[in-house]
TORKE-71100 format. One record per residue: x, y, z of N, C-alpha, C in turn; residue in three letters. Coordinates in pm, whole numbers, plus 50000, padded with zeros to 5 digits. Atoms other than C-alpha are relative to their C-alpha. Example, Ala and Ser with C-alpha at 12.3 -4.5 7.8 and 13.67 -1.06 7.14 Angstrom:
2
500894988150000512304955050780500905012050000ala/499184988149994513674989450714499235010950073ser/
END
This chain:
153
499254992249902151707791644860499055010450060unk/500914990449938149707811545115500605014049997unk/499574986049989149867849245102499245005950116unk/500614993949883149217867745422499525014149964unk/500574986950031147047898645409499815008150127unk/500264991149888146427928645631498784995150077unk/501095004349914144217919945926500114985850048unk/499825013749954145387883945959501064999550110unk/499045001849891147307871746262501344995649940unk/498665003750049151037870246194500414986850064unk/499535012649941152397834846238501145002750099unk/498944998249901154477833646555501214991749958unk/498795007550029158067821846529501025002650108unk/498814998449918161217816746730501164995049916unk/498835003450082164517817146540501265005150068unk/498734994949943168187821046636500485012349925unk/499414988350064169817854646574501484997349971unk/498595001450038173417860846463500884995650116unk/499225003949883174627854446821499524986850061unk/500525012749949172657822146868498895001750103unk/501104997649906170017838747091498674997649931unk/501335002150055166397828547039499235013249999unk/500814987950015164237856946908498624995549953unk/501385003550035160447853446898499245012449958unk/500884988850035157837875046734499325005150127unk/500674996349874156147874747077500835009750084unk/499134990649927159177893947215499655014549969unk/500304986550046157847924247025498535003850020unk/501414997049972154257923047152499895014150057unk/500214986449951152957958147211500695010749917unk/499384990050089154987974746935499994994949857unk/499935004150140155217974646559501354993549973unk/498745006250041157807952346401499964997649849unk/499835002550142159047950646044500784987049989unk/499325012850024159907914945945500204998949850unk/499765001250144161627912245611500834987549972unk/499355012350043162697880445434500835003049876unk/499114997450113165657881245198500784987349968unk/499365012550043167527854644997501364996750061unk/498645003849962171177857345102500825011950045unk/499104989649950173677877545303501045003749895unk/498884994850079176187899345118499884997549849unk/500204999950144174647897544772499505014249965unk/500284985950030173987930244584498645005250046unk/501334995249962170207933444630499774999350149unk/500215001949856170187919944984500835010050081unk/499164990149933173047942945084499365013849992unk/500644987050019171287973344938498795001250094unk/501204999849916168047964345120500375001150148unk/499594999849859169767957445454500595013550038unk/499384987149970171837989345437498975011250005unk/501044989749997168758010245359499124998750125unk/500715001549872166877995245655500875005650113unk/499084995449895169958002345868500115015450003unk/499904985350009170268038445742498765006850057unk/501274994449951166618044145841499644995150141unk/500305006149871166888026046175499565010150106unk/500404990249899166678057646385498575004849975unk/501384996050032163478067646201499024988850039unk/500845011149956162048032846261499875000250153unk/500004999549854163028036046629499115011350052unk/500864988949959161338070146657498534996349988unk/501375004750018158188053146529499714988050090unk/500135011249906158728026446798499894986449928unk/500045012450076159147999646531501374993349999unk/498785008050008161727971946543500144994549858unk/499745005950131163337957046230500704986650021unk/499385013349996164147920046188500194995249856unk/499735005950130165827905145881500114985050015unk/499975014749993165367867845811500444994449865unk/499565007050120167237846345561500374985750038unk/499595013849970168287809745529501444999050050unk/498605000449959171887819345615500144997050149unk/499715003149860173437807345941500635011650074unk/499484989649912174857827146230501335005849951unk/498684995250043178407829346089499875009949885unk/500204991050114177217845045762499355013050047unk/500664988149948174937868945953500995009150075unk/499014992349922177767879646187500945007549906unk/499084993950097180097886345894499305011349924unk/500794990250075177377905245700499765012550085unk/500254988749910176497927146000501285008150022unk/498734993149974180167935146069500465007749876unk/499524993850124180997942845705499275013049969unk/500804988350037178157968045666499495008050121unk/500394992549880177697980046027498524999050031unk/501435001849974174177965946051499764998550149unk/500225000649855172697970546396498634994750039unk/501255006849965169387952046377500234985049989unk/499795014550000169007914446436499754993649863unk/500205008550117169397889846151499744985950052unk/500405013249951167617856946211500214989449893unk/499755011350091168367822846060498784990949993unk/501105009350026165547802545906500534989749900unk/499295009150090167717774945765499124989349938unk/500905009950059164867750245715498875006549921unk/500964991850077162747778245560498544998050044unk/501365002349951159707768445771499245013050026unk/500674987249971158957803945887499725007349868unk/500224993850131159407816945532498774994049934unk/501175006650060156857791245414498715004750065unk/501204995249930154367802245682499575013849953unk/500284986350044154637837945556499825001149848unk/500094999450146154507828445187501215006249936unk/498774993850049158077840645147500994989749946unk/499175010350063159427807745010499104992149907unk/500805007850094158177790044702500525001749859unk/499604999150140158227789944326500085014549957unk/499844986650055159537821044160500734998749867unk/499335000150129160927830343821501325007550014unk/498684994049993164637837243804500704997749867unk/499355000950132166347844943473499164991749903unk/500915006850092163267831443293499684985650034unk/500265013949960163257798043477499254999750132unk/500725002049874160907785843750500944992750097unk/499155006049897162877778444067499315001350136unk/500464998749862162147772944436501005008850071unk/499074991249930163587800344651499285009850091unk/500524989749911163157829044892499385011149915unk/500704989250067160617854644774500165012350089unk/499734988149919161777888844894498685006150043unk/501304995949946158887898745121500205007450132unk/499934992249876158237923145405498625001050061unk/501264999349927155567924445672500115010350111unk/500114990649890154577952945899498974994050094unk/500855006749902153167936646210499695009850112unk/500464990549899151127957046454500254995450141unk/499785003049859151397958446833499184988150051unk/500865011149958148577932846860500314987049927unk/499585012250068150367907546636499284997449868unk/500625001850130148247912846325500805007249893unk/499284994050112149667920845986499285012749959unk/500554987150043149137957345899500225002149851unk/499684998650142150777955345557500934988749960unk/499145010550054152357928145344500455003949860unk/499434997550133154657933045047500654987149953unk/499385011950058155597903744822500785003949875unk/499174998050120158267902044549500435014549988unk/499624985849999159617936144646501335002349929unk/498724995650054162417954944476500815005150119unk/499184996749884165277958944723500255014950015unk/499624985949994166277994444635498795008850027unk/501094990949967164038020044802498904994150084unk/501095006649927161917994544984499905004650146unk/500024995849858162928005145338499255013150016unk/500704987149992161668040445269498494998249983unk/501435002850018158318026545147499394994450129unk/500495005849875157948006245466499905010950107unk/499984989149901158888036245680498805009349981unk/501144991150028156188056945508498674994450049unk/501245006549954153568031645624499845000250153unk/500075000649853154398034845995499065010550055unk/500974990849942151678050146206500345003550142unk/
END
């Protein structure tokens, strides 16, 4: 499984958001964007992480950084998740997990002591020029948004 490092070009992608609109990484050229991959809508860790990104959204905006959440869930699950928790940033669907694989955010992981294939909670801070400024793999959901925010320049 490839791991992306700071200084490498972020793999481009185009995925549908919760409303079925196509969203591309290229849409954010010229500004920083936080792309975070998470396993599933409305589960405890994913909810905590999403809500903390949402609570810090104005601070991300002041830093001119956009936030994108990506999971294998479809549009209906994303719409329900956003409505339930008042999330106001886009949630993208990577149902075939191809983009996750490009970022090293899908693969073998240990869950409850067993090796399984799944989404590896990962976050990438991508610079205005499309290169990765910072990559976090296997992150802990709680408190992660604040760590990402502290990295913004």
